[in-house]
C-alpha positions as CSV (number, residue, x, y, z in Angstrom):
1,X,15.8,-22.4,-25.0
2,X,15.2,-22.6,-21.3
3,X,11.7,-21.9,-19.9
4,X,11.9,-19.8,-16.7
5,X,9.5,-18.4,-14.2
6,X,10.1,-15.3,-12.1
7,X,8.5,-12.2,-10.6
8,X,9.0,-8.5,-10.2
9,X,8.9,-6.0,-7.3
10,X,10.8,-7.9,-4.6
11,X,12.4,-6.3,-1.5
12,X,15.1,-7.9,0.5
13,X,16.8,-6.7,3.7
14,X,18.7,-4.2,1.6
15,X,15.4,-2.2,1.8
16,X,14.5,-0.7,5.1
17,X,11.2,-2.6,5.2
18,X,12.4,-5.9,3.7
19,X,12.4,-9.0,6.0
20,X,14.3,-11.6,4.0
21,X,18.0,-11.7,3.0
22,X,18.8,-12.5,-0.6
23,X,19.8,-16.0,0.4
24,X,16.5,-16.5,2.2
25,X,14.6,-15.1,-0.8
26,X,16.4,-17.5,-3.2
27,X,15.5,-20.5,-1.0
28,X,11.9,-19.3,-0.5
29,X,11.2,-18.8,-4.2
30,X,13.1,-21.8,-5.5
31,X,11.0,-24.0,-3.3
32,X,7.9,-22.5,-5.0
33,X,9.1,-23.1,-8.6
34,X,10.6,-19.7,-9.4
35,X,13.9,-19.2,-11.2
36,X,14.5,-15.4,-11.2
37,X,13.6,-12.3,-9.1
38,X,13.5,-8.7,-10.2
39,X,14.7,-6.8,-7.1
40,X,13.4,-3.3,-6.4
41,X,15.2,-2.0,-3.3
42,X,14.2,1.3,-1.8
43,X,17.1,3.6,-2.9
44,X,16.5,6.4,-0.4
45,X,18.5,4.8,2.4
46,X,21.2,3.1,0.4
47,X,24.6,4.6,-0.1
48,X,27.0,3.7,-2.9
49,X,28.7,1.0,-0.8
50,X,25.4,-0.7,-0.1
51,X,24.3,-0.5,-3.8
52,X,27.6,-2.0,-4.8
53,X,27.2,-4.8,-2.2
54,X,23.7,-5.5,-3.6
55,X,24.9,-5.9,-7.2
56,X,27.8,-8.1,-6.1
57,X,25.6,-10.3,-3.9
58,X,23.1,-10.7,-6.7
59,X,25.9,-11.9,-9.0
60,X,27.4,-14.2,-6.4
61,X,24.1,-15.9,-5.6
62,X,23.0,-16.3,-9.2
63,X,23.7,-19.6,-10.9
64,X,22.3,-21.8,-13.7
65,X,19.2,-22.5,-11.6
66,X,18.4,-19.0,-10.2
67,X,19.1,-15.4,-11.2
68,X,18.8,-12.2,-9.3
69,X,18.2,-9.0,-11.3
70,X,19.4,-6.0,-9.2
71,X,17.1,-3.0,-9.2
72,X,15.9,-0.1,-7.2
73,X,12.6,1.8,-6.5
74,X,12.4,5.6,-6.3
75,X,9.5,6.4,-4.1
76,X,9.2,10.1,-5.2
77,X,8.4,9.2,-8.8
78,X,7.0,5.7,-8.3
79,X,9.7,4.4,-10.6
80,X,11.3,0.9,-10.6
81,X,14.7,0.7,-12.3
82,X,15.8,-2.8,-13.2
83,X,19.1,-4.1,-14.5
84,X,21.5,-1.9,-12.6
85,X,25.1,-3.0,-13.4
86,X,27.2,-0.4,-11.6
87,X,26.7,1.4,-8.2
88,X,26.0,5.2,-8.3
89,X,25.9,7.4,-5.2
90,X,22.3,8.5,-4.4
91,X,22.1,12.2,-3.6
92,X,18.7,13.0,-5.1
93,X,16.2,11.1,-7.3
94,X,16.8,13.5,-10.2
95,X,20.6,13.2,-10.2
96,X,20.5,9.4,-9.8
97,X,18.1,9.0,-12.7
98,X,20.3,11.2,-15.0
99,X,23.3,9.1,-14.2
100,X,21.7,5.7,-14.3
101,X,20.3,6.3,-17.8
102,X,23.8,5.6,-19.2
103,X,23.5,2.0,-18.1
104,X,20.3,1.6,-20.2
105,X,18.3,-0.1,-17.5
106,X,14.5,-0.9,-17.7
107,X,12.2,1.8,-16.3
108,X,8.8,0.7,-15.0
109,X,6.0,2.7,-13.4
110,X,5.1,1.1,-10.0
111,X,1.8,0.7,-8.2
112,X,-0.2,3.4,-10.2
113,X,-2.8,3.7,-7.5
114,X,-0.2,5.5,-5.3
115,X,0.6,8.1,-7.9
116,X,-1.0,11.3,-6.6
117,X,0.3,13.8,-9.2
118,X,1.6,13.9,-12.7
119,X,5.1,12.5,-13.2
120,X,7.4,15.0,-15.0
121,X,7.5,14.3,-18.7
122,X,11.2,13.8,-18.8
123,X,10.8,10.8,-16.5
124,X,7.6,9.4,-17.9
125,X,9.3,9.4,-21.3
126,X,11.8,6.9,-19.9
127,X,9.0,4.5,-18.9
128,X,8.9,1.3,-20.9
129,X,6.6,-0.7,-18.7
130,X,3.7,-0.2,-16.2
131,X,2.9,-2.3,-13.2
132,X,-0.6,-2.9,-14.2
133,X,-1.3,-5.3,-11.3
134,X,0.4,-4.8,-7.9
135,X,-0.6,-7.7,-5.7
136,X,-0.1,-5.7,-2.5
137,X,-2.1,-2.6,-3.4
138,X,-4.6,-4.0,-5.8
139,X,-7.2,-6.7,-5.5
140,X,-5.4,-10.1,-5.8
141,X,-8.3,-11.3,-8.0
142,X,-8.3,-8.9,-10.9
143,X,-6.4,-5.7,-11.9
144,X,-7.9,-2.3,-11.2
145,X,-9.9,-0.6,-13.9
146,X,-7.9,2.6,-13.3
147,X,-4.6,0.8,-14.0
148,X,-6.0,-0.7,-17.3
149,X,-7.1,2.8,-18.3
150,X,-3.6,4.1,-17.5
151,X,-1.8,1.7,-19.7
152,X,-4.3,2.5,-22.5
153,X,-3.5,6.1,-22.1
154,X,0.3,5.5,-22.1
155,X,0.1,3.5,-25.2
156,X,-1.5,6.4,-27.1
157,X,1.9,8.1,-27.3
158,X,4.4,5.1,-27.0
159,X,4.5,1.4,-26.7
160,X,4.4,0.4,-23.0
161,X,4.1,-3.2,-21.8
162,X,2.1,-4.3,-18.7
163,X,3.7,-6.2,-16.0
164,X,2.6,-7.5,-12.5
165,X,4.5,-7.3,-9.3
166,X,4.2,-8.8,-5.8
167,X,5.6,-5.8,-3.9
168,X,7.1,-8.5,-1.7
169,X,8.5,-7.6,1.7
170,X,7.8,-10.7,3.8
171,X,6.5,-14.3,3.3
172,X,2.9,-13.2,3.8
173,X,3.1,-11.1,0.6
174,X,3.5,-14.1,-1.6
175,X,1.1,-14.9,-4.5
176,X,1.5,-17.4,-7.2
177,X,1.8,-14.7,-9.9
178,X,4.7,-14.8,-12.3
179,X,6.5,-13.6,-15.4
180,X,7.3,-16.4,-17.7
181,X,9.7,-16.6,-20.7
182,X,11.9,-18.8,-22.8
183,X,15.5,-17.7,-22.7
184,X,18.8,-18.9,-24.3
185,X,21.3,-17.2,-22.0
186,X,20.0,-17.3,-18.4
187,X,21.5,-14.1,-17.1
188,X,20.2,-10.9,-15.5
189,X,21.1,-8.9,-18.7
190,X,19.1,-11.3,-21.0
191,X,16.1,-11.3,-18.7
192,X,15.9,-7.5,-18.8
193,X,16.4,-7.6,-22.6
194,X,13.5,-10.1,-22.9
195,X,11.2,-8.0,-20.8
196,X,12.1,-4.8,-22.7
197,X,11.1,-6.6,-25.9
198,X,7.8,-7.8,-24.4
199,X,8.8,-11.4,-24.9
200,X,7.2,-12.8,-21.8
201,X,3.8,-14.0,-20.5
202,X,2.2,-13.1,-17.2
203,X,0.5,-15.9,-15.2
204,X,-1.6,-16.0,-12.1
205,X,-1.9,-19.5,-10.6
206,X,-0.7,-21.0,-13.9
207,X,-3.4,-19.2,-15.9
208,X,-2.4,-16.7,-18.5
209,X,-3.1,-13.1,-17.6
210,X,-4.0,-11.2,-20.7
211,X,-3.1,-7.5,-20.4
212,X,-3.9,-5.7,-23.6
213,X,-4.9,-2.1,-24.2
214,X,-8.1,-2.8,-26.2
215,X,-9.9,-4.4,-23.3
216,X,-11.4,-7.0,-25.6
217,X,-10.5,-9.7,-23.0
218,X,-12.7,-8.0,-20.4
219,X,-16.4,-8.0,-20.4
220,X,-18.5,-5.1,-18.8
221,X,-19.2,-7.4,-15.9
222,X,-15.4,-7.9,-15.4
223,X,-14.7,-4.2,-15.3
224,X,-17.6,-3.7,-12.8
225,X,-16.2,-6.5,-10.7
226,X,-12.7,-5.0,-10.8
227,X,-14.1,-1.6,-9.5
228,X,-16.1,-3.3,-6.7
229,X,-13.3,-5.6,-5.6
230,X,-10.8,-2.7,-5.6
231,X,-13.1,-0.6,-3.4
232,X,-13.6,-3.5,-0.9
233,X,-9.8,-4.1,-1.0
234,X,-9.0,-0.4,-0.3
235,X,-11.5,-0.2,2.6
236,X,-10.3,-3.5,4.2
237,X,-6.7,-2.5,3.8
238,X,-7.3,0.9,5.5
239,X,-9.2,-0.7,8.4
240,X,-6.4,-3.2,8.8
241,X,-3.8,-0.4,8.7
242,X,-5.6,1.7,11.4
243,X,-6.1,-1.3,13.7
244,X,-2.5,-2.3,13.4
245,X,-1.2,1.2,14.0
246,X,-3.3,1.8,17.1
247,X,-2.7,-1.7,18.5
248,X,-6.5,-2.2,18.8
249,X,-7.3,-5.8,19.8
250,X,-9.3,-7.6,17.1
251,X,-11.0,-11.0,17.3
252,X,-9.2,-13.6,15.3
253,X,-12.1,-14.4,13.0
254,X,-12.4,-10.7,12.0
255,X,-8.6,-10.7,11.4
256,X,-8.9,-13.7,9.1
257,X,-11.8,-12.1,7.2
258,X,-9.9,-8.9,6.7
259,X,-6.8,-10.8,5.5
260,X,-9.0,-12.8,3.2
261,X,-10.4,-9.6,1.6
262,X,-6.9,-8.0,1.3
263,X,-4.9,-11.0,0.1
264,X,-7.6,-13.1,-1.5
265,X,-6.6,-16.1,0.6
């Protein structure tokens, strides 16, 4: 069995807002000790030809040391679909989901904090995992209490695993957070199979991240800290967003403090 380390929710230049090519992503993450990436390209601006190109490039760049798992993100329903094997023309989210089901991919609910309304039951029933910790939209120190409550709610009706994602678009989005597993056949198909079966461990800076639905690993003080840090993060992120949008000059020391609060660095 081979021990491998990877991460989910990665965007390349196949996404309209991604900054690194697949080749650049491979070099960047290999250098930091990662062996696989779960790609989540925004589907809305990809035609069938580009989706086919994504799948083929993932295959061509994958080898015994590094594997790309092709996947897409549907913004309308905050869904990540991992393990796509064949290109399908995107005309609408609903039609795409109906067709992709036949490939038996992995459906994951992405960044719960951005979900503003109930996802239709026919799509929520497809969900096997929930991005309990998104390192771009959540505090980089501890998961949101609301996300922990969500996975608890989801597990009342079906078994749903928790997973973390970087929501990586550029080098600045990097955090040493990972999905770890032991695998016999190091392929995209087997990686998805392992995740579906829940046979993986989440780590943040090499420390195991326990994500359970009974909250026994979290003290009351931890939950309070999660709420406060999430609030600080949201306010800091919003200020940073407004200043950037309006091109308002900000002293370098304030910029650094804002980034420190947002990224935990």
